[in-house]
C-alpha positions as CSV (number, residue, x, y, z in Angstrom):
1,M,-46.9,-18.5,-32.8
2,S,-47.5,-20.8,-29.8
3,W,-45.7,-23.8,-28.6
4,G,-49.0,-25.3,-27.6
5,T,-50.3,-25.5,-31.1
6,E,-47.1,-25.8,-33.1
7,L,-45.3,-28.2,-30.8
8,W,-48.2,-30.1,-29.3
9,D,-46.4,-33.4,-29.8
10,Q,-42.8,-32.3,-28.7
11,F,-43.1,-32.6,-25.0
12,D,-39.8,-34.4,-24.5
13,N,-37.9,-32.0,-26.8
14,L,-39.3,-29.0,-25.0
15,E,-38.2,-30.6,-21.7
16,K,-34.6,-31.0,-23.0
17,H,-34.6,-27.4,-24.5
18,T,-35.7,-25.7,-21.3
19,Q,-33.0,-27.7,-19.4
20,W,-30.4,-26.5,-21.9
21,G,-31.6,-22.9,-21.3
22,I,-31.1,-23.2,-17.6
23,D,-27.6,-24.7,-18.3
24,I,-26.8,-21.6,-20.4
25,L,-27.9,-19.3,-17.7
26,E,-25.8,-21.1,-15.1
27,K,-22.8,-21.0,-17.5
28,Y,-23.2,-17.2,-17.8
29,I,-23.4,-16.9,-14.0
30,K,-20.1,-18.9,-13.8
31,F,-18.6,-16.5,-16.3
32,V,-19.6,-13.4,-14.3
33,K,-18.2,-15.0,-11.1
34,E,-14.9,-15.7,-12.7
35,R,-14.8,-12.1,-14.1
36,T,-15.4,-10.7,-10.5
37,E,-12.6,-12.9,-9.2
38,I,-10.3,-11.6,-11.9
39,E,-11.2,-8.0,-11.1
40,L,-10.5,-8.6,-7.4
41,S,-7.2,-10.3,-8.1
42,Y,-6.2,-7.5,-10.5
43,A,-7.2,-4.9,-7.9
44,K,-5.2,-6.7,-5.2
45,Q,-2.2,-6.8,-7.5
46,L,-2.5,-3.1,-8.3
47,R,-2.8,-2.3,-4.6
48,N,0.2,-4.4,-3.8
49,L,2.2,-2.8,-6.6
50,S,1.2,0.7,-5.3
51,K,2.1,-0.3,-1.7
52,K,5.4,-1.8,-2.8
53,Y,6.7,1.5,-4.3
54,Q,5.3,3.7,-1.5
55,P,8.0,5.5,0.5
56,K,8.7,3.8,3.8
57,K,8.1,5.9,6.9
58,N,11.1,7.4,8.6
59,S,13.4,6.4,5.8
60,K,15.7,8.1,3.3
61,E,13.1,7.4,0.6
62,E,10.6,9.7,2.3
63,E,13.0,12.6,2.1
64,E,13.4,12.1,-1.6
65,Y,9.7,12.8,-2.2
66,K,10.2,16.5,-1.8
67,Y,11.2,16.7,-5.5
68,T,8.3,17.3,-7.9
69,A,9.2,14.3,-10.0
70,C,9.0,12.0,-6.9
71,K,5.8,13.8,-5.8
72,A,4.3,13.1,-9.3
73,F,5.3,9.4,-8.9
74,L,3.7,9.3,-5.5
75,S,0.5,10.8,-7.0
76,T,0.7,8.2,-9.7
77,L,0.8,5.5,-7.0
78,N,-2.1,7.0,-5.2
79,E,-4.1,7.3,-8.4
80,L,-3.2,3.7,-9.2
81,N,-4.6,2.8,-5.8
82,D,-7.9,4.6,-6.6
83,Y,-7.8,2.9,-10.0
84,A,-7.6,-0.5,-8.2
85,G,-10.5,0.6,-6.1
86,Q,-12.7,1.0,-9.2
87,H,-11.9,-2.6,-10.2
88,E,-13.1,-3.6,-6.8
89,V,-16.3,-1.6,-7.4
90,I,-16.8,-3.5,-10.7
91,S,-16.4,-6.8,-8.9
92,E,-18.9,-5.8,-6.1
93,N,-21.5,-4.4,-8.5
94,M,-21.3,-7.5,-10.8
95,T,-21.7,-9.7,-7.8
96,S,-24.7,-7.8,-6.3
97,Q,-26.5,-6.8,-9.5
98,I,-25.9,-9.9,-11.7
99,T,-24.6,-12.9,-9.9
100,V,-26.8,-12.8,-6.8
101,D,-30.0,-12.0,-8.8
102,L,-29.3,-14.6,-11.4
103,V,-28.6,-17.3,-8.9
104,R,-31.9,-16.5,-7.2
105,Y,-33.7,-16.4,-10.5
106,V,-32.3,-19.8,-11.6
107,Q,-33.7,-21.4,-8.5
108,E,-37.1,-19.9,-9.2
109,L,-36.8,-20.9,-12.8
110,K,-36.0,-24.5,-11.9
111,Q,-39.0,-24.6,-9.6
112,E,-41.4,-23.1,-12.2
113,R,-40.1,-25.5,-14.9
114,K,-40.5,-28.5,-12.6
115,S,-44.1,-27.4,-11.8
116,N,-45.1,-26.9,-15.5
117,F,-43.7,-30.2,-16.6
118,H,-45.2,-32.0,-13.7
119,D,-48.6,-30.7,-14.9
120,G,-47.8,-31.8,-18.4
121,R,-46.9,-35.3,-17.2
122,K,-50.0,-35.5,-15.1
123,A,-52.1,-34.6,-18.2
124,Q,-50.3,-37.2,-20.2
125,Q,-50.9,-39.9,-17.5
126,H,-54.6,-39.0,-17.5
127,I,-55.1,-39.3,-21.2
128,E,-53.1,-42.5,-21.2
129,T,-55.5,-43.8,-18.5
130,C,-58.5,-42.9,-20.5
131,W,-57.0,-44.6,-23.6
132,K,-56.4,-47.8,-21.6
133,Q,-60.1,-47.7,-20.4
134,L,-61.2,-47.3,-24.0
135,E,-59.1,-50.1,-25.2
136,S,-60.4,-52.4,-22.4
137,S,-64.0,-51.5,-23.2
138,K,-63.4,-52.1,-26.8
139,R,-61.9,-55.5,-26.3
140,R,-64.7,-56.5,-24.0
141,F,-67.3,-55.4,-26.5
142,E,-65.5,-57.3,-29.2
143,R,-65.4,-60.4,-27.0
144,D,-69.0,-60.2,-26.1
145,C,-70.0,-59.8,-29.7
146,K,-68.1,-62.9,-30.7
147,E,-69.6,-64.9,-27.8
148,A,-73.1,-63.7,-28.8
149,D,-72.5,-64.7,-32.4
150,R,-71.3,-68.2,-31.4
151,A,-74.3,-68.6,-29.1
152,Q,-76.7,-67.6,-31.9
153,Q,-75.1,-70.0,-34.3
154,Y,-75.3,-72.8,-31.6
155,F,-79.0,-72.0,-31.1
156,E,-79.8,-72.2,-34.8
157,K,-77.9,-75.5,-35.1
158,M,-79.8,-77.0,-32.1
159,D,-83.1,-75.7,-33.5
160,A,-82.5,-77.3,-36.9
161,D,-81.5,-80.6,-35.4
162,I,-84.6,-82.9,-35.0
163,N,-82.8,-85.1,-32.6
164,V,-82.3,-82.4,-30.0
165,T,-85.0,-82.1,-27.3
166,K,-87.0,-79.1,-27.0
167,A,-85.5,-78.3,-23.6
168,D,-82.0,-78.2,-25.1
169,V,-83.2,-75.9,-27.9
170,E,-84.8,-73.6,-25.3
171,K,-81.7,-73.6,-23.3
172,A,-79.6,-72.7,-26.4
173,R,-82.0,-70.0,-27.2
174,Q,-81.8,-68.4,-23.8
175,Q,-78.0,-68.6,-23.9
176,A,-78.0,-66.8,-27.2
177,Q,-80.3,-64.1,-25.9
178,M,-78.1,-63.6,-22.8
179,R,-75.0,-63.3,-24.9
180,Q,-76.8,-60.9,-27.2
181,Q,-77.8,-58.8,-24.2
182,M,-74.2,-58.8,-22.9
183,A,-72.9,-57.7,-26.3
184,E,-75.5,-54.8,-26.3
185,D,-74.3,-53.8,-22.8
186,S,-70.7,-53.9,-23.9
187,K,-71.5,-51.9,-26.9
188,A,-73.3,-49.2,-24.9
189,D,-70.4,-49.1,-22.4
190,Y,-67.8,-48.9,-25.2
191,S,-69.7,-46.1,-26.9
192,L,-69.9,-44.1,-23.6
193,I,-66.2,-44.6,-22.9
194,L,-65.3,-43.7,-26.4
195,Q,-67.2,-40.4,-26.2
196,R,-65.6,-39.6,-22.9
197,F,-62.1,-40.4,-24.2
198,N,-62.7,-38.2,-27.3
199,Q,-63.7,-35.4,-25.0
200,E,-60.7,-35.9,-22.8
201,Q,-58.4,-36.1,-25.8
202,W,-59.8,-32.9,-27.3
203,E,-59.3,-31.1,-24.1
204,Y,-55.8,-32.5,-23.7
205,Y,-54.6,-31.4,-27.1
206,H,-56.6,-28.2,-27.3
207,T,-56.7,-26.9,-23.8
208,H,-54.3,-28.6,-21.3
209,I,-51.2,-29.1,-23.4
210,P,-51.5,-25.6,-25.1
211,N,-51.8,-23.9,-21.7
212,I,-48.9,-25.9,-20.2
213,F,-46.7,-25.3,-23.2
214,Q,-47.7,-21.6,-23.2
215,K,-46.5,-21.3,-19.7
216,I,-43.2,-23.1,-20.6
217,Q,-42.8,-20.8,-23.6
218,E,-43.3,-17.7,-21.4
219,M,-40.9,-19.0,-18.9
220,E,-38.3,-19.6,-21.5
221,E,-38.8,-16.1,-23.0
222,R,-38.4,-14.6,-19.6
223,R,-35.1,-16.4,-19.2
224,I,-33.9,-15.1,-22.5
225,V,-34.9,-11.6,-21.6
226,R,-33.3,-11.9,-18.2
227,I,-30.0,-13.0,-19.6
228,G,-30.1,-10.1,-22.1
229,E,-30.7,-7.6,-19.2
230,S,-27.9,-9.2,-17.3
231,M,-25.5,-8.6,-20.2
232,K,-26.6,-5.0,-20.4
233,T,-26.0,-4.6,-16.7
234,Y,-22.6,-6.2,-17.2
235,A,-21.7,-3.5,-19.7
236,E,-23.2,-0.7,-17.5
237,V,-21.2,-1.7,-14.5
238,D,-18.1,-1.2,-16.6
239,R,-19.4,2.0,-18.0
240,Q,-20.2,3.5,-14.6
241,V,-16.6,3.4,-13.5
242,I,-15.1,4.7,-16.7
243,P,-15.5,8.4,-15.7
244,I,-13.8,7.8,-12.3
245,I,-11.1,5.8,-14.1
246,G,-10.7,8.7,-16.5
247,K,-10.3,11.0,-13.5
248,C,-7.6,8.8,-12.1
249,L,-5.8,8.9,-15.4
250,D,-6.3,12.7,-15.6
251,G,-4.8,12.9,-12.1
252,I,-1.7,11.0,-13.3
253,V,-1.4,13.4,-16.3
254,K,-1.9,16.4,-14.0
255,A,0.8,15.0,-11.7
256,A,3.1,14.6,-14.7
257,E,2.5,18.1,-15.8
258,S,3.2,19.4,-12.3
259,I,6.9,18.3,-12.5
260,D,9.1,21.4,-12.4
261,Q,12.7,20.7,-13.2
262,K,13.7,24.2,-12.0
263,N,12.2,23.6,-8.7
264,D,13.9,20.3,-8.3
265,S,17.2,21.9,-9.2
266,Q,16.6,24.5,-6.5
267,L,15.8,21.7,-4.0
268,V,19.1,20.0,-4.9
269,V,20.9,23.3,-4.1
270,E,19.0,23.6,-0.8
271,A,19.7,20.0,0.1
272,Y,23.5,20.0,-0.6
273,K,24.6,23.7,-0.3
274,S,27.3,23.8,2.3
275,G,27.4,27.6,2.8
276,F,31.2,27.8,2.2
277,E,32.6,30.2,-0.3
278,P,34.7,29.0,-3.3
279,P,38.5,29.5,-2.9
280,G,40.1,32.7,-4.1
281,D,43.1,33.2,-6.4
282,I,46.4,31.5,-5.8
283,E,49.2,33.9,-4.9
284,F,52.1,34.1,-7.1
285,E,55.3,32.9,-5.4
286,D,58.4,34.2,-7.2
287,Y,61.3,31.7,-7.1
288,T,63.5,33.7,-9.5
289,Q,64.8,36.1,-6.9
290,P,68.5,35.3,-5.9
291,M,68.9,33.4,-2.7
292,K,71.9,33.9,-0.5
293,R,74.0,30.9,0.5
294,T,73.9,32.0,4.2
295,V,70.2,30.9,4.4
296,S,70.8,27.6,2.5
297,D,70.9,25.8,5.8
298,N,67.7,27.4,6.9
299,S,66.3,26.4,3.5
300,L,67.3,22.8,4.1
301,S,66.0,22.8,7.6
302,S,62.7,24.4,6.5
303,S,62.4,21.8,3.7
304,K,62.9,19.1,6.2
305,E,60.3,20.8,8.4
306,G,58.0,20.9,5.4
307,K,58.1,17.1,5.1
308,P,55.8,16.4,8.0
309,E,53.4,18.9,6.4
310,L,53.5,17.0,3.1
311,K,53.2,13.8,5.0
312,F,50.3,15.2,6.9
313,G,48.7,16.3,3.7
314,G,49.2,12.7,2.4
315,K,47.7,11.4,5.6
316,S,44.6,13.6,5.2
317,R,44.3,12.7,1.6
318,G,42.8,9.3,2.6
319,K,39.9,11.2,4.1
320,L,39.4,13.6,1.3
321,W,39.7,11.4,-1.7
322,P,35.9,10.6,-2.0
323,F,35.2,14.3,-2.5
324,I,38.2,15.7,-4.3
325,K,41.2,14.9,-6.5
326,K,44.8,15.4,-5.6
327,N,45.4,18.3,-8.0
328,K,42.2,20.1,-6.8
329,L,43.3,19.4,-3.2
330,M,46.6,21.2,-3.8
331,T,44.8,24.1,-5.5
332,L,42.6,24.5,-2.4
333,L,45.5,24.1,-0.1
334,T,47.3,27.0,-1.6
335,S,44.2,29.2,-1.9
336,P,44.1,32.3,0.5
337,H,41.5,31.2,3.0
338,Q,42.5,34.1,5.2
339,P,45.0,37.0,4.9
340,P,48.6,35.8,5.2
341,P,50.1,36.5,8.6
342,P,52.8,39.1,9.1
343,P,56.3,37.6,8.9
344,P,58.0,36.9,12.2
345,A,60.7,39.3,13.4
346,S,64.2,38.0,12.4
347,A,67.7,39.5,11.9
348,S,68.2,37.6,8.8
349,P,67.9,39.4,5.5
350,S,65.1,37.0,4.5
351,A,63.0,38.4,7.3
352,V,62.8,41.8,5.6
353,P,59.3,42.2,4.1
354,N,60.7,43.7,0.9
355,G,63.6,41.4,0.6
356,P,63.7,37.9,-0.8
357,Q,61.9,35.3,1.3
358,S,63.3,32.0,2.4
359,P,61.7,28.7,1.6
360,K,60.5,28.5,5.2
361,Q,58.5,31.7,4.8
362,Q,57.1,30.5,1.5
363,K,56.0,27.3,3.2
364,E,54.1,29.3,5.8
365,P,51.1,30.2,3.6
366,L,50.8,26.6,2.5
367,S,50.8,25.3,6.1
368,H,48.3,27.8,7.2
369,R,46.1,27.4,4.2
370,F,46.1,23.6,4.6
371,N,45.1,24.1,8.2
372,E,42.4,26.5,7.2
373,F,41.1,24.1,4.6
374,M,40.9,21.3,7.2
375,T,39.0,23.5,9.6
376,S,36.5,24.7,7.0
377,K,35.6,21.3,5.5
378,P,33.2,18.8,7.2
379,K,35.0,15.6,8.0
380,I,34.2,12.4,6.3
381,H,33.8,10.4,9.5
382,C,30.9,12.7,10.4
383,F,29.0,11.7,7.2
384,R,29.9,8.1,7.9
385,S,28.5,8.3,11.3
386,L,25.3,9.8,9.9
387,K,25.0,7.0,7.3
388,R,25.6,4.2,9.8
389,G,23.3,5.8,12.4
390,G,26.2,6.7,14.6
391,V,26.3,9.4,17.2
392,T,25.6,12.9,15.8
393,P,26.5,16.0,17.7
394,E,23.4,17.5,19.4
395,D,24.1,20.9,17.7
396,F,24.7,19.3,14.3
397,S,28.1,20.8,14.3
398,N,29.4,18.2,11.9
399,F,27.2,19.7,9.1
400,P,28.2,22.6,6.8
401,P,26.7,25.9,7.9
402,E,23.8,26.0,5.5
403,Q,22.8,22.3,6.2
404,R,23.3,22.9,10.0
405,R,20.9,25.9,9.9
406,K,18.3,23.7,8.2
407,K,18.7,20.9,10.7
408,L,18.5,23.3,13.6
409,Q,15.4,25.0,12.2
410,Q,13.7,21.6,11.7
411,K,14.6,20.6,15.2
412,V,13.1,23.9,16.6
413,D,9.9,23.4,14.6
414,D,9.6,19.8,15.9
415,L,10.1,21.0,19.5
416,N,7.5,23.7,19.1
417,K,5.0,21.1,17.8
418,E,5.8,18.9,20.8
419,I,5.4,21.9,23.1
420,Q,2.0,22.8,21.5
421,K,0.9,19.2,21.9
422,E,1.9,19.0,25.6
423,T,0.3,22.4,26.1
424,D,-3.0,21.1,24.6
425,Q,-2.8,18.1,26.9
426,R,-2.2,20.3,29.9
427,D,-5.2,22.4,29.0
428,A,-7.3,19.4,28.6
429,I,-6.3,18.0,32.0
430,T,-6.9,21.4,33.6
431,K,-10.4,21.5,32.2
432,M,-11.0,18.0,33.4
433,K,-9.8,19.0,36.8
434,D,-12.2,22.0,36.9
435,V,-15.0,19.7,35.9
436,Y,-14.1,17.3,38.8
437,L,-14.0,20.3,41.2
438,K,-17.4,21.4,40.1
439,N,-18.8,17.9,40.1
440,P,-17.0,15.7,42.6
441,Q,-19.2,12.7,41.8
442,M,-17.5,12.5,38.3
443,G,-14.0,12.0,39.7
444,D,-11.3,12.9,42.2
445,P,-9.5,16.1,41.2
446,A,-6.4,15.1,43.1
447,S,-6.0,12.1,40.8
448,L,-5.0,14.5,38.0
449,D,-2.3,16.4,39.9
450,H,0.4,13.8,39.2
451,K,-0.4,13.8,35.5
452,L,-0.7,17.6,35.4
453,A,2.7,18.0,37.1
454,E,4.3,15.4,34.7
455,V,2.9,17.3,31.6
456,T,4.1,20.6,33.0
457,Q,7.5,19.2,33.7
458,N,7.7,17.9,30.1
459,I,6.7,21.4,28.8
460,E,9.5,23.0,30.7
461,K,12.0,20.4,29.5
462,L,10.9,21.0,25.9
463,R,11.1,24.7,26.3
464,L,14.6,24.6,27.6
465,E,15.5,22.3,24.7
466,A,13.9,24.6,22.2
467,H,15.7,27.6,23.7
468,K,19.0,25.8,23.4
469,F,18.4,25.0,19.8
470,E,17.1,28.5,19.1
471,A,20.4,29.9,20.5
472,W,22.4,27.6,18.2
473,L,20.2,28.6,15.3
474,A,20.6,32.3,16.0
475,E,24.4,31.8,16.3
476,V,24.5,30.1,12.8
477,E,22.1,32.6,11.2
478,G,24.3,35.4,12.7
479,R,27.4,33.9,11.1
480,L,26.1,33.4,7.6
481,P,25.7,37.1,6.6
482,A,29.1,38.0,8.2
483,R,30.7,35.2,6.2
484,S,29.2,36.5,3.0
485,E,30.4,40.1,3.6
486,Q,33.9,39.0,4.3
487,A,33.8,36.7,1.3
488,R,33.1,39.7,-0.9
489,R,35.9,41.6,0.7
490,Q,38.5,38.8,0.7
491,S,37.6,36.8,-2.5
492,G,35.7,33.9,-1.0
493,L,37.3,33.4,2.3
494,Y,35.4,31.7,5.1
495,D,36.0,33.2,8.6
496,G,33.4,31.6,10.9
497,Q,35.7,31.8,13.9
498,T,39.0,33.6,14.6
499,H,41.9,31.2,14.2
500,Q,45.4,32.0,15.5
501,T,48.2,31.6,13.0
502,V,50.2,28.4,13.6
503,T,52.6,26.5,11.5
504,N,51.8,23.0,12.8
505,C,48.4,22.4,11.2
506,A,48.0,19.0,13.0
507,Q,47.6,20.9,16.3
508,D,44.9,23.2,15.1
509,R,42.8,21.0,12.9
510,E,39.1,21.6,13.8
511,S,35.9,22.6,12.0
512,P,34.5,26.1,12.1
513,D,32.4,25.2,15.1
514,G,35.2,23.3,16.9
515,S,33.6,19.9,16.6
516,Y,36.6,18.2,14.9
517,T,39.9,17.6,16.7
518,E,43.1,15.8,16.0
519,E,42.1,12.9,18.3
520,Q,38.9,12.4,16.4
521,S,40.6,12.3,13.0
522,Q,43.3,9.9,14.2
523,E,40.8,7.6,15.7
524,S,38.5,7.6,12.8
525,E,41.1,7.6,10.0
526,H,41.6,3.8,10.0
527,K,37.9,3.2,10.5
528,V,37.0,5.3,7.5
529,L,39.5,3.6,5.2
530,A,38.4,0.2,6.4
531,T,34.7,0.8,5.9
532,D,34.7,3.0,2.8
533,F,33.8,-0.1,0.7
534,D,31.7,-1.9,3.3
535,D,29.4,1.0,4.0
536,E,28.0,0.9,0.5
537,F,26.6,-2.5,1.1
538,D,25.3,-2.3,4.6
539,D,21.6,-3.3,4.8
540,E,19.4,-2.3,7.6
541,E,18.1,-5.3,9.6
542,P,15.0,-5.1,11.7
543,L,15.6,-4.9,15.4
544,P,14.7,-8.0,17.3
545,A,11.8,-7.9,19.8
546,I,12.9,-7.7,23.4
547,G,9.5,-8.2,24.9
548,T,5.9,-7.2,24.7
549,C,3.7,-4.4,25.9
550,K,0.0,-3.7,26.4
551,A,-1.5,-0.3,25.7
552,L,-3.1,1.2,28.8
553,Y,-4.6,4.1,26.9
554,T,-5.3,5.1,23.3
555,F,-2.6,7.2,21.7
556,E,-3.0,9.0,18.4
557,G,0.5,9.1,16.8
558,Q,0.3,12.3,14.7
559,N,3.9,13.3,14.8
560,E,6.6,11.8,12.6
561,G,8.2,8.7,14.1
562,T,5.2,7.9,16.4
563,I,2.6,5.1,16.0
564,S,-1.0,5.0,17.0
565,V,-2.2,2.4,19.5
566,V,-5.6,1.4,20.9
567,E,-6.3,0.7,24.5
568,G,-5.8,-3.0,25.2
569,E,-3.7,-3.7,22.1
570,T,-0.7,-6.0,22.5
571,L,2.5,-5.1,20.6
572,S,6.2,-6.0,20.4
573,V,8.9,-3.9,22.2
574,I,12.0,-3.4,20.2
575,E,13.7,-0.6,22.2
576,E,13.4,0.3,25.9
577,D,12.9,3.8,27.2
578,K,16.3,5.5,27.2
579,G,15.2,8.1,29.7
580,D,13.4,10.4,27.2
581,G,9.9,9.0,28.0
582,W,9.4,7.1,24.7
583,T,9.4,3.4,24.0
584,R,9.8,1.9,20.5
585,I,7.3,-0.8,19.5
586,R,6.4,-2.8,16.4
587,R,3.1,-4.0,14.9
588,N,2.8,-6.8,12.3
589,E,6.5,-6.8,11.4
590,D,6.2,-3.8,9.1
591,E,4.9,-0.9,11.2
592,E,6.9,0.5,14.1
593,G,7.3,3.7,15.9
594,Y,7.4,5.4,19.4
595,V,4.7,5.7,22.0
596,P,4.9,7.4,25.4
597,T,6.2,4.9,28.0
598,S,3.4,6.0,30.4
599,Y,0.8,4.8,27.9
600,V,1.9,1.2,27.9
601,E,2.8,-1.6,30.3
602,V,6.0,-3.3,29.3
603,Y,6.9,-6.9,29.8
604,L,10.5,-7.4,28.9
605,D,11.9,-10.9,27.9
606,K,14.4,-11.9,30.5
607,N,16.7,-13.6,28.0
608,A,16.6,-10.5,25.7
609,K,17.2,-8.1,28.7
610,G,20.1,-10.2,29.9
611,S,21.8,-10.2,26.5
């Protein structure tokens, strides 16, 4: 089957068909391009989705990802990010392996088609020219024959007429002979041209057109094969990423299987365990013993004296209500947090240990227990200050013992990391100074003395800070076992510090580490009540920029809370150096952290600084 023999007379239709084939190829290219755009858009949306649910740095969300369920969710987000990357790979491979090649091939195909049909039109024009020559020769031959026939008839007529002179007859004869010769010449010319045309026509229909049409057929078949190969490549590009996508899905399944509910429950215990012991049994107070009228005045006076205690309890209830109900509060108030004090010496019969006790003495355990309860519980205003970013005691004394120990341990670990980092920097400067001493042409050793002294001073400060926190940590760790032993001996009583027995609990209200006082509670009581509702709806707003800074050196922010900068980079300043050697900066409205003040040159806005 050959287009040259089967379609020798379908030049125009073949031209239309080949143009349609190129249009189909261009349509497929457009389809692949749109597919790549969809893949890129899908990958971008997946990445944005993964980024949206990633925990923010230095936020409360980051602390939540210590639980296995949250870790699994974080792994899912990371796998989703890799999953999006595979769709980007699909887009890139389709663009490089299909779109680019087909676009180049279409250009070559158009050029080849144009050349083939140009040769075909050239052959057509040549055969048409030959045909016109043949027609012209044929008409001339026909005309000459007619002229010769008329000349012959005229000669015969003149020759038969007796009235015509001999000269006229001879002239007619010569004219007839001339016309006859012209007809013979036209006949010979027509015959030659006809033979030549037949030869050209045979070559046109049996050689030129078949060859041209064969080339067009091969071109069209190559186009069909190429589009088929492109479709195979289209499928292979998808198939190549299926194993990696499967690994991403396997990673999500593995992350889901790694969720350990027991471990999460233990983390909840570690996160919220206060270290306090539960209250012991409530002592039985016997009111059935007969009371003597001689102590009724004392009873009345003691009941009057008890009113401030009840009022005080009511006053403190406003601070305790988020954590505990009233009936549970009274249960804890009357629990024996420490052994009851010995009765005071008195001449009244009620002062006898074995005799009936007056209402005043029965109020004594309640007053002391309430005081002990107030000293053993962390105050709500401390948690409020933590939530609102308020001032936290340096020794974390506002936390329960167990949480305080964890905070101190974390602080010690962070300080040790800082010390190690500064030590490495000091060693590097020392080595550089030794190199300068050995090779003075490389630099001045004295230029490093200031930096070396500064780093050494920082190390000493950090070591003193670490020693201070280690002492607090040792103090807390030393208390916890002692508290546990005494709890076993005294049914859950907490005795972190030795408290003197007092009846006025308002004068001795402080936490086990002495961080809470009456003045603090009175000052914060109205603030706590006023902001109990508002605090739940406070949203953090980004700090405004107070100036700009330029990085003098490159800083690799590897510790939590720091940010990496490149030498020459310009960033926004949102917090000045507070004397600790760190400046807080922001990049691109969503990335912020601290950098050493000595690493940047700060340009503060005058208006912001003045405000």
